[in-house]
C-alpha positions in Angstrom: 16.2 24.0 -15.1 16.5 22.5 -11.6 14.3 19.7 -10.7 13.1 19.8 -7.1 12.2 16.5 -5.5 9.5 16.7 -2.9 8.8 14.0 -0.5 5.2 13.3 0.0 4.0 12.0 3.4 0.8 10.1 3.3 -1.2 7.0 2.8 -1.0 4.9 -0.5 -2.6 1.9 -1.9 -1.1 -0.8 -4.2 -3.9 -2.7 -6.0 -3.4 -5.9 -7.9 -5.3 -5.2 -11.1 -4.9 -8.5 -12.7 -7.3 -11.2 -11.6 -6.0 -14.7 -10.9 -8.0 -17.9 -11.0 -10.3 -18.2 -7.9 -9.1 -14.8 -6.7 -10.4 -11.2 -7.2 -8.4 -8.0 -6.8 -6.3 -7.6 -3.8 -5.1 -4.5 -1.9 -2.2 -3.2 0.3 -2.5 0.0 2.1 0.6 1.6 3.6 2.1 4.8 5.0 5.4 6.7 4.4 7.1 10.0 4.8 8.3 9.5 1.3 5.6 7.6 -0.7 7.5 7.3 -4.1 10.6 6.0 -2.3 8.6 3.5 -0.4 6.9 2.2 -3.6 10.3 1.7 -5.1 11.2 -0.4 -2.0 8.1 -2.5 -2.5 9.3 -3.2 -6.1 12.8 -4.1 -5.2 12.4 -6.1 -2.0 11.1 -9.7 -1.4 9.3 -9.5 1.9 6.2 -11.7 2.4 2.9 -10.1 1.2 2.9 -7.3 -1.3 6.6 -7.3 -2.0 6.6 -11.0 -2.9 3.4 -10.6 -5.0 5.0 -7.7 -7.0 8.1 -9.8 -7.5 6.1 -12.8 -8.6 3.4 -11.2 -10.8 5.5 -8.2 -12.1 5.0 -4.5 -11.3 2.7 -4.2 -14.4 0.1 -6.2 -12.5 -0.3 -3.6 -9.9 -1.6 0.0 -9.8 -0.3 2.6 -7.2 -2.2 5.6 -5.9 -1.9 8.1 -3.2 -5.0 8.0 -1.0 -4.2 10.9 1.3 -1.4 13.4 1.9 -0.7 14.5 5.4 1.1 17.4 6.9 2.6 15.8 9.9 4.2 12.3 10.3 2.2 12.1 13.6 -1.0 11.7 11.6 0.2 8.6 9.6 -0.9 5.8 12.0 -4.3 7.2 12.4 -4.8 7.8 8.7 -3.5 4.4 7.7 -5.8 2.8 10.3 -8.8 4.6 8.9 -8.1 3.6 5.2 -7.4 -0.1 6.2 -10.6 -0.3 8.1 -12.5 1.2 5.2 -11.0 -1.3 2.7 -11.4 -4.3 5.0 -15.1 -3.2 5.5 -15.6 -3.1 1.8 -13.7 -6.1 0.6 -12.9 -8.3 3.6 -9.7 -9.2 5.3 -8.9 -11.9 2.8 -8.6 -9.3 0.1 -5.8 -7.4 1.9 -2.1 -8.0 1.5 -1.6 -6.2 4.8 -0.1 -8.6 7.3 0.3 -6.3 10.3 0.3 -2.6 10.9 1.0 -0.4 13.9 -2.5 -0.3 14.9 -4.1 -2.8 12.5 -3.8 -6.3 13.6 -4.9 -8.9 11.0 -8.0 -10.8 12.1 
């Protein structure tokens, strides 16, 4: 049987599911033309923000979900902006790991 790898374009969320002293859950929303490959990059790189948090706390401290699949890469920026705005509205800027996005400057 041949395994076919499909790249999924869309918006994903990484949520810190362990609570730390004086801090509730925290979220990162991102976009990719290959979501699973991008998640693996987050787990293997040490960039400030979510990558550093995953490295420090361990991957088991986070959950990963696909929020929205898109047909065209041209839709990614608008969809990502919509989801970031939604989560910032619900939880506040301080609960987001997002530092900067294409259209989503941090307050």
